[in-house]
N, C-alpha and C positions, 0 to 999 in steps of 0.2 A: 550428462555423465552418470554412469552407474556408481553403485557404491564401491565396487572393485577398482573400477578406474580411478575412483577419487583416493583410495587408499594407495593404489600404485602411484599417483601423481603426488600424494603426500611422502612417499618413501623416495621418490626420485628428487623432490625439493630437498629432503634432508641429505641425501648423498652429495648432489652439488653443493650445498651450503657447508657440508663437512670439507669438501674439497678446499674450499676459500679458508676455513678455520684453520687445517692443517698447513695451509701455505704461511698464514700468519703465525702459527706456534714455531716453525721451522725457521722463519726470519728471526723471530724474537730470540730463540736459543743460540743462533749463529751469530747474531749482531755483535760488534765490538764497541758501538758508543751508548753511554747511557741514555741517550735521546731514543734509541730505538729500542733497546733491549730492557730498559725498566720504565721509561714514561710511555712506550708502545705506540710511538708517533709513525704508525704506518698503517697501510690498509691493502688488502688483497680481494680481487674480483675475477669473476669468469663471465665471459661473453660469447655470444654466438659468432658465426661466420661472418655476419654484416656487422659487428660490433655492438649489436644490442645486449643490454645487461641481462644475465641469465640467473647469477647469484652474486651474494658478497658476505663478508664476515661482518660482524658488528665492531666495526673499526671507528675511523676518522669521517664524519659525514661530509666535511669540506672536501676531503680526498674522493670518496666515493661517488659523490653527486657530481663533481666535476669531471671524474674519467667516464661516468655514464655519458655525459653531454658530450665529450670530445673522442670518444673511441669510435664512433661512427665514420668520422673523416678519415682517422688513423687507419681503420681497418680496411676502407675502400681505396684509399689513395695510392696503393703501392701492391706489387705481387710478392706474397709471401711464400717461402719455402721453407720445407721442414728444417729445423735447426737454427732458423733465425731467432734473433732476440734483439728488439729494438730497445734504444734507451733515449731519454729525452726529459727536459725540464722546462722548454721555452714556454711561458704562459699565453703566447700567441699563437702557439701550434700544438695545443693540447694538453698543455701543463697548469699550474696555478701559480706558483713562484718559485723562484729559483732553486730554494734549497729542497723542494719536493722533487725529488728525482724519481721517475717511472721507468720500468723494465715491462717490456709486452713481448710474449711468444705466442706465435700461433700452434694450434694443435690440429695435426694432420691424423686422419685414419686412413692409412694407405697414402694414396695421391690425393685424398679428398681433405679440403680444409673444412673443420667442424666448429671452430672457435678460437678463443684467445683467453689466456691468462695473463692478469696484470698485479704487478706489486709496486705500490707506491711508498716511499719513505722520506722523512725530513732528516736530511744532513745537515750536522751542526754547522758546517763549514763547507762552503761550495764555492769558495774562492775572492770573496769579496775582500775589500782591504780592510773592511771593519770585522773583527772577530765575531763570530757567530752568524755572519752574512745576513745580517739584518739591519744594515745601515739606514741613517736618516737621508734616504737616497733623492735624487732628481731624475735619474734616468734609469732604464733597465741595465745598462751596461755596468753601473755603479754597483750593482746587488751580486755579481759574481759571474761565474762562468755560465755561458748560455749554451744549452745542447740542444740544437735542433733533433727532429726525429732522427735517429742515426743507429746503424747496425752496429750494436757492441759484439755480437757472436753470429759466425756463419756456419753452419755444419757443426753447430755446438762447439765451435773452437772460439775462444775468447780473441778478439781482434786487438792485439796489444797495444797498438798505437791509439786506439781509441781509449781503451782504459788508462793507459799511462798518461795521456794528455789531461785526462779529467782530474786523477789522483794527483797529477804534479801541480796543478792550479791551488792545491789545499794546503793548510798548515799541518794537519794530523793526518799524514798520508798513509800511515798504517791502519788507522782507524776506518779512513774514507774507502780504502781497498778492501778491508774485511767487510765492511758495511755493504759494499756493492756485490761482492762474492755472496754474502748472506741472501740478497734480494735476488740474486742469479739462482741459487739454490732453492730458495721458496718457488721461483718461477716455474723452474724443471720439474719440481716435486708436483707442481699443481697440473701442468702440462701431462705428465706421465698418468697421474691419477685420473685426469679427464678422459684421457686417451683409453685408458683401462676400462673405464666405465661405459664408454660409447662403443666399445669392442665387444664387451659383454653384452650389450643391450642391441647391438646393431646400428648403424649409422642412421637408418630411417626411423627406427624407433627412438634413438636419442633426441634427432631434430623434431619428432612430432611431440615428445614429452616436453622439449623446451617451448614450443608453440603454445601446447595446451596450457601449461603452468603460466605462461605470458598471458593469454586470453583470461585465465582465472582471475589473476591479479588486476586486469584492466576491468572485468566486471565487479570486483569488489571495490575498488578506486571509484567507479562511477556510481555505484549503488551508494557509497559515503556520501559523495557530493549531491546525490538525488536528496538525500535525507535533511540537507542544509538549506536555510531560507534563501531564495534566489536573491540577487539585489548585488548594488556594488556600496563601496566604501574607500574614502580615500584618508591619508595620513601624509605628514612630514614629520621626520625625526631627523635630527642633527648629529653630526659627528664634530668633536671638538675641534680638531685641525689637522693639520697635513703634515707638521712638522717644520714646514718652512716658511709659514708666516699666513698662509690660507686658513681662515677660521670659520666656525659655523657653517659646516658642509651639509647641504640639505638632501636629502634622500626622500625623494616623494613615491608614493605608489599608490596606484588605484587597483583595487582588488574586485573582481567580478565573478560572482558564482552563478553559473546557468550551467549547461551541459558540462563543461569544462570549468577550470580556475585559472582565470587571466590574470596576470600581473603585467600590470603596465607601469612603468619607471619615467614616463614623460613628465617632466618638470624637474627632475634631480639636476643638481649642479653639473657643469661640466667638469671634466677631468680637471686635476690640480697638478702643480709642479712637483709635490710631495708624494710619497709611496703608497698613499690609501687608495690608490685606484685599482678597481676590482675587475678582473678579467672575466668575461662575460660566461665561462664556463663556472666559475666561482659563483656568480650571482644566480646561474641556474641552480646550483647545489644547494644555495641556501633557500630557494624556492621550493626545491624538490624536498628537502628536509621539513620545511614546514607542511606542504601535502602530506607527507607520509606521516607526520606527527598527528593528523586528522583520522589516519585509517585504522582499522582494526588490527590487532597485534599479529592476529594469523595471516596476515597478507604476506604473500612471497616478496622477496626484495629482487625484483626484476623490473625490466623496462615498461610492462604493462602497468606497474603500479603508479607509475609517474607520467603515463601517456595523456592523461586529461590536462597536464599542465601547459599553458600558454603563456610564453615570457616576450614582452615589447621591452626595449630599451634603445634609446637614441645612441647612434654611434658617436663616441665623443664625449660621453657623459661619466660621470663617476663610477657607475656600475657596468659600462662597456666601453672601456678606453681604447684608444689607438695607439700603437707602437710609435715610439719607443718609451712611453709613460711608464715611470716607475710602479710596481705593485707589489713590494715585499709584504707590506702590511695590509693590503687589500685583502688578501686571502685569508688574514687573522684576524682583522679588526673591522673592516667594512663588511665582511661575510656576517658578522656578528650583528651589526647595525642593521642589515637587509632583514633579518629575521626578526629583529625588533620591530622594524617598521611593517613588515608582511602581519606579523601577529596583532600588532596594533590596530591595523585596518579589518584583520578578522574579528578581532573583540568588539567592533561596533555592529558586526551582523550574528555573533554567536557569542555574547560576553560570558556565559557561564562554563564555555568550553576552553577559553583561553586564560594562560596565567598571566600574571603581570611580568614585567620587563626583568629577566636576569641581568647579571651583572654587565653584559654586553661588550666585555672586552677578553682577550686572552692573557693581557698583561705580561708581554713578551719581554724576556730578558735575554740579552745575547752579550757575551763577555769572553775574553780570552787574554791571553799574553804571549809574551816571548819565551817565557821558562815555567813550566808546570812541574808537578811533582816528580816526573821522570826526566826532567832536565829539557823537554822537547817543548816546541811552541804548542799551544793548547786552545782550542775554542770549545765554547759551550752554548747552548740554548735550551730556553725551557718556557714553558707557559704556566701561568699561576691561577689557580681556582678561585672562585668567589661565591657569591650568594645567588640563589635562584629565586625568581617570582613565586610569590604565593598565589594560591587559586581558590575556587569556589570550595573545594573540598578539604583544604587544610594549608599548612604552611609550605614555604619554600625550603629545599633543604641547604644546609650550610657548607661552605667550603669544598665545593665541588665543580669540576668543570662542567659547562653547559653547552647545549645547542651545537655550535659548529665544530668544538673541539670534543674528544672523547678520550684524551689520554689521562694518565696518571700523573702523579708528582713524582720527582724523583727523591728517593729515600734520603734521608740526611747523611747516613753511612755512606751511602754510594758518592754522594757530592764531596764529602769531607775526605774520603780515601782516593778520589779521582782528580781533583782540582786544589790548588793552594787557596782555600777559603774556610771558613768556618761559619756554620749556621747558629747565630745567637738567639734567634727566636722563631717560633713557627706556631702560631696560635690563631683561634678564631677571632675575629674583629667584632666584639660583643657591642651590640646596639647599632650595628651597621645596616640590618634588615629593615625595611619599611615598616611602620607600624600600620595594624589593621584588623578587622576581625581573625584575620590569618596574616600572620607576620612573615615578611621575606625573609629569606635565609641570610645568615650571616656572611660577610666576606673573611678573608684571612689577613694575617700580618706575616710577612716572611722578611727576616732581618739577616743579611750576609755581611760578614766581615772578611774583606779580600786581605789574603795574607802575602801577597807579591803583586808588582805593578801589573794593573789590569786597564784593559781598555773595555767600558761598558756602554751598552747601548739599551735604553729602555722605550719601547713602544707600546702605549697604552691608550686607552679611551674611558670614557665615564669619568673624567675628572672634572669637567665641566657641567655637562648635561647629565643628570642623574637619571638612574634607572626608574621609568615610571611605575606609579601603582595603578592599580586598576579598581574600578567599582567602589570609588571612595577611598581605596587604601592609599597610604602615604609612600611617597618615593624611597627608594633605597638611598644610603649614604653613596656619595661619590668617592672615587678611590684617590690615593695621594701617594706620591714618590718622594723621597728624603734621601739626601746624602749628608751624612753626619748630622741628622736633624734638621737640615735646612730644605725646605720645599722646592721642588723641581718640576719642570714643564711635564705635560703628558707624554712627550716626545722628547728625548734627548741623548746626547753620546758624550762621554767625558773620560778622562784619564785620570785613573786614581791610583794612588800609592799604598803601599802595605799598611794596614791599619785602619784604614777609612771603611765605613759602613753605609750600606744601602739598606733602606727600611721600605717596602713596599706593603701599603694598605690597599687591599682590593675591595671594589663596590660591594655592597650588598643587593639583594633582590627588593623588588617592589612589593609593597603590602597590596593584600586583597580585602575589599570591603571596608566599610567604616569602623574604627574601633568602638568597642562598647563602652558606654559612660560608666 
C-alpha cells in the first residue's frame, strides 16, 4: 500500500465511522425514553452486502459484537428490496434479549445491494408482565413480545399492523412508538449517507475500500497476536445464581493463543431454568470485546479485527443455550462474567497486560407501576456503574460502567421529573475497591425512594463471588441490595408501596499487586 493509498483509506474509514456516529446522534436526539435519550443505551453500525461489519460507532460492546456475529445470516437468508426495513428482537434469530430491538435496512446504489445499516436500542418496556421487561423469568415467552425478523417497512412505508402490534403490547405506548420512529429515522439517515458516499466514490471503489480496510484490520489483529506468547490457559469463574434456585454456575474457558485466538467453553455448566442463559451471539460479543481490547487503538472496527477469533461452546450450555431458555439476564450479566473468565485466562499468559476483575455486573434495575407522574402506566430500566479493576500501571476507575456496557447514568433531574421516585443518595462506595499496589475502583451507592406503588425487579451479580484481584491484589467488595435496610438476594422482584426505599451498593474492582507494607 502506498502512502497515498494509506491516506485515502484513513479518510474512507473516518467517513464510514462518521456515518455510524451521525446515526447515533440522530437516534439520541429523537428518542422519547430516558433509557435511550439520556443513558445512550443504543448502538449503530454499517455492514457490507454480505453482512460483514464495515464500521461502528463507539456505542455498546454487547450490542455491536452480537450484531456483527448475527448479521451474516440475517443478510444472506432473504431477498432485500430498496425501501425495506427489518425489525427483530428474537435472541435465537439474531437478537440479544427481548428489550434490545434492532432495525436493519439495506443500502442500494441503483439496483445493486452494497450494504446494510442497523440500529439496536434497549426499550424499557417490551411487553413483559413485569415492568421494565427484565423479569425473574423461566422461559423466553415470559420476557415480553418476541419479534422474529419481520418487515417493518416496505417501499419506505411503515406497515402499520406490525408497528401497532408491537406498540400495543407495551405499557408506555407513546414512548415505545416514539423510540421506534427514532430508530427508523436513524436507519434512514445512515442509509442515505452510505448511499451518497458510495455514489460519490463509485460502487467499485466503495467495495474495494471496504475490502482494503478489512484486510488492514486483520493484518493488525494478527500482528498483535503474533507478539503474544503462544500457549493455553484455563480458568473457571462462577456466577452467583439464576434467580430460581440454581447456584454457583460455572463458566469454564480454555484460551489458546496461536495464529488465532481460540476460546473453548467446554466444561461450562448446562443451561439453567432462570434467565442468565447467554445466547451465542452475546458470547461472541464478549469474546470479540476482549480480543479488541488487546489491539492497538488505531485498528478499524470492522470484521477483519475479529477474524482471528475462534469460538467453541457446546450447544445447551450456559453460554450457548437452546430455545426456549430464558435469556434476559444472559445479555447483561453472563456477558460480564464471560469477559471476566476470558481475561482471567489471558492473565495467566500475559499478566502485565490484563487488569484485575471489574465489578462484573450491570446491576439491573427494572421497575414501574400503574400510574406515573402523567397518570399513565410507566416502566423504567437502568444499569448502575461500579468499580473497575486495577492494573499494572495504575488504579481502577471508580463509579463507571465497564466492559460490555458503555452507557451513562440517568441524571437525577431526569429520573425525578419523569417518574414517581426520589433519589435520596448517589455516592461512591468508599472502601469497596480491592487493596493492592494499585487499588481497585470504588463502587457506587444508589438509593431510591418510591413515591407511588411500584413493582421492582433487581437482577445483579457479584453478591457472592467477589471481583478477583490480580498479581497479589485483594478482591473488590461484593455488592449489596437492600429494601428499607433489609438485605435482599442478588435477583429478586417485589411490590413496594409509597415511601419504601431501595439501596443498591455496587461492587468494587479488584486490586493489582501486593499492598506495600
